[in-house]
Every structure is written in C-alpha cells, then in structure tokens.
C-alpha positions as CSV (number, residue, x, y, z in Angstrom):
1,M,-14.3,10.8,7.3
2,S,-13.0,7.7,9.1
3,V,-9.6,6.3,8.5
4,A,-9.2,3.3,6.1
5,P,-8.4,-0.1,7.5
6,I,-5.0,0.1,5.7
7,T,-2.9,3.2,6.0
8,C,0.7,4.1,5.3
9,H,3.3,6.6,6.3
10,I,6.6,7.5,4.6
11,L,9.5,9.2,6.3
12,D,12.3,10.4,4.0
13,T,15.4,9.8,6.1
14,S,17.7,11.5,3.5
15,Y,15.9,14.8,4.3
16,G,14.8,14.0,7.8
17,K,11.2,14.9,6.9
18,P,7.9,13.2,5.9
19,A,7.7,12.3,2.2
20,A,4.8,14.4,0.9
21,N,3.0,13.9,-2.4
22,V,4.2,10.3,-3.0
23,A,1.9,8.4,-5.3
24,C,0.7,5.1,-3.7
25,S,-1.3,2.2,-5.1
26,L,-3.1,-0.4,-3.1
27,Y,-3.6,-4.0,-4.5
28,Y,-5.4,-7.1,-3.4
29,L,-3.2,-10.0,-4.7
30,G,-5.3,-13.0,-3.6
31,P,-6.4,-15.1,-0.7
32,L,-4.1,-16.3,2.0
33,I,-1.6,-19.0,1.1
34,E,-3.0,-22.3,2.4
35,D,-0.1,-24.6,1.5
36,A,3.1,-22.8,2.5
37,G,5.2,-25.5,0.8
38,N,3.7,-24.9,-2.6
39,E,6.0,-22.5,-4.5
40,E,3.4,-21.7,-7.1
41,A,1.2,-20.2,-4.3
42,Y,3.8,-17.4,-4.1
43,E,3.5,-16.3,-7.7
44,V,2.1,-12.8,-8.0
45,K,-0.3,-12.5,-10.9
46,D,-0.8,-9.2,-12.7
47,K,-3.4,-7.1,-10.9
48,K,-4.8,-3.6,-11.1
49,P,-4.7,-1.5,-8.0
50,F,-8.1,-1.1,-6.3
51,G,-7.1,2.1,-4.5
52,M,-4.8,5.0,-5.1
53,A,-3.7,8.0,-3.1
54,R,-0.9,10.5,-2.5
55,T,0.8,11.1,0.8
56,N,-0.2,14.2,2.6
57,E,2.2,16.9,4.0
58,D,2.9,14.6,6.9
59,G,3.8,11.7,4.6
60,R,0.6,9.8,5.4
61,V,-2.2,8.1,3.5
62,K,-5.3,7.8,5.7
63,N,-7.8,7.1,3.0
64,W,-7.8,5.8,-0.6
65,V,-9.7,6.7,-3.8
66,F,-11.1,3.5,-5.2
67,R,-11.1,2.6,-8.9
68,P,-14.5,3.7,-10.3
69,D,-14.8,0.5,-12.3
70,L,-14.6,-1.9,-9.3
71,N,-17.5,-4.4,-9.6
72,A,-19.5,-5.7,-6.6
73,D,-17.4,-8.8,-6.3
74,E,-14.1,-6.9,-6.2
75,K,-15.5,-4.5,-3.6
76,A,-16.7,-7.4,-1.5
77,T,-13.4,-9.2,-1.7
78,V,-11.6,-6.4,0.1
79,G,-14.6,-5.3,2.3
80,I,-15.7,-2.1,0.5
81,S,-19.5,-1.6,0.9
82,Q,-21.6,-0.9,-2.2
83,S,-21.9,2.7,-1.0
84,G,-18.1,3.0,-1.2
85,E,-17.3,2.9,2.5
86,W,-14.3,0.8,3.6
87,N,-15.0,-0.1,7.2
88,T,-14.3,-3.9,7.0
89,L,-11.1,-5.5,6.1
90,R,-10.9,-8.9,4.5
91,A,-8.2,-11.5,4.9
92,G,-5.7,-11.9,2.0
93,I,-2.4,-10.9,0.5
94,Y,-2.1,-7.2,-0.2
95,K,0.5,-4.9,-1.7
96,I,1.3,-1.2,-1.6
97,K,3.4,0.2,-4.4
98,F,5.1,3.5,-3.7
99,L,6.4,5.6,-6.7
100,T,9.6,6.6,-5.0
101,G,11.5,7.4,-8.2
102,K,8.9,10.0,-9.1
103,Y,9.1,11.5,-5.6
104,F,12.9,11.9,-5.8
105,F,12.7,13.1,-9.4
106,E,10.4,15.9,-8.2
107,K,12.9,16.8,-5.6
108,K,15.6,16.9,-8.3
109,D,17.4,13.8,-6.9
110,S,16.6,11.3,-9.7
111,E,20.2,10.7,-10.4
112,R,20.8,9.6,-6.8
113,T,17.8,7.3,-6.5
114,F,18.4,3.6,-6.6
115,F,14.8,2.4,-6.2
116,P,12.3,3.6,-8.9
117,F,9.5,2.2,-6.8
118,V,9.0,0.2,-3.6
119,E,6.5,-2.6,-3.3
120,I,5.6,-4.0,0.0
121,I,3.6,-7.3,0.0
122,Y,2.0,-8.4,3.3
123,K,-0.7,-10.7,4.5
124,I,-3.8,-9.9,6.5
125,E,-5.1,-12.9,8.4
126,N,-8.6,-13.8,9.5
127,P,-10.0,-12.6,11.7
128,P,-8.1,-9.4,10.8
129,D,-7.3,-6.6,13.1
130,K,-9.4,-3.5,12.4
131,H,-6.4,-1.6,11.2
132,Y,-3.1,-2.2,9.5
133,H,-0.4,0.5,9.2
134,I,2.5,0.1,6.7
135,P,5.3,2.5,7.5
136,L,8.2,3.1,5.0
137,L,11.5,4.6,6.0
138,L,13.0,5.8,2.7
139,S,16.3,7.3,1.5
140,N,17.9,7.5,-1.9
141,H,19.7,4.1,-1.6
142,S,17.7,2.2,1.0
143,Y,14.4,1.5,2.6
144,T,12.9,-0.4,5.4
145,T,9.4,-1.2,6.6
146,Y,7.7,-2.9,9.5
147,R,4.2,-3.7,10.9
148,G,3.1,-0.4,12.3
149,S,0.5,0.3,14.9
C-alpha cells in the first residue's frame, strides 16, 4: 500500500517516545483563501472528517480510512479516486484533529493534560507537492508543530 499524500507523526516528549494509538481525524475545510484581508474567509464552518486513523506503534499515520458515505464530489474535492485510492492531493485548507486527552487518559495522565485535543489547520497550495507531513511534538502541557518533510 502506498503512503497517503498527507501523513502525520506524534512524538510524546513527556515520555520520550512515539505516541501510539492516538485517534486522528482529517478534514477538508474549504478552498484556499483568495482575499487575505477578508476576515470572514477565515471562519471555519462545521465539517465532518473525511478520513480517520490511529497512530501506529511508531506514532505515525501513513494511511487513512475514509468515511464510507463520501460522495463522488467530496472524493474529487480532496483527490480520492472513485476506487478509493488517494494518490492525488488537491489544493485547499485542511485540518488534522488529534485526540490528545484520550491518549493521556489511557496512559493514566488525564489529570495532568491541559489540551483535550489539538487541531492543526494548514493550507495546501496549487500545484501541491505530492506529500505533506504534519509532525506533532506533544507533552502534557504543550505542543508544537511544523511543516515536515
């Protein structure tokens, strides 16, 4: 199986290990913002995730499970073929939501967790690179991210 055009990786810096079994959801929020001065363009509408996954033992998501009710237009918007393959990435605004509170709860650290979830919103421009990697460095009271390679 090939790797999806969007992947992620979580390292738990409080334990010094990859964060395994973190539930992650992938969203397409909309097209690129054309008028950067228009504040309304930055409003995020309620959306359903189009892909879901859990990080593996190395803290990575390499592929996503797509919602079974995605219609042809929704698939085309993000570049998923009708056969369910995701080899093409479309420009737009995307989000990954990480259920970090659940992760720490399962580690018995729920009382020390400040962020119940982390949402990272990012843009993919046209023509997009073939692959975008979203790393998350996580601890109980902080997180950071960057454009990975």
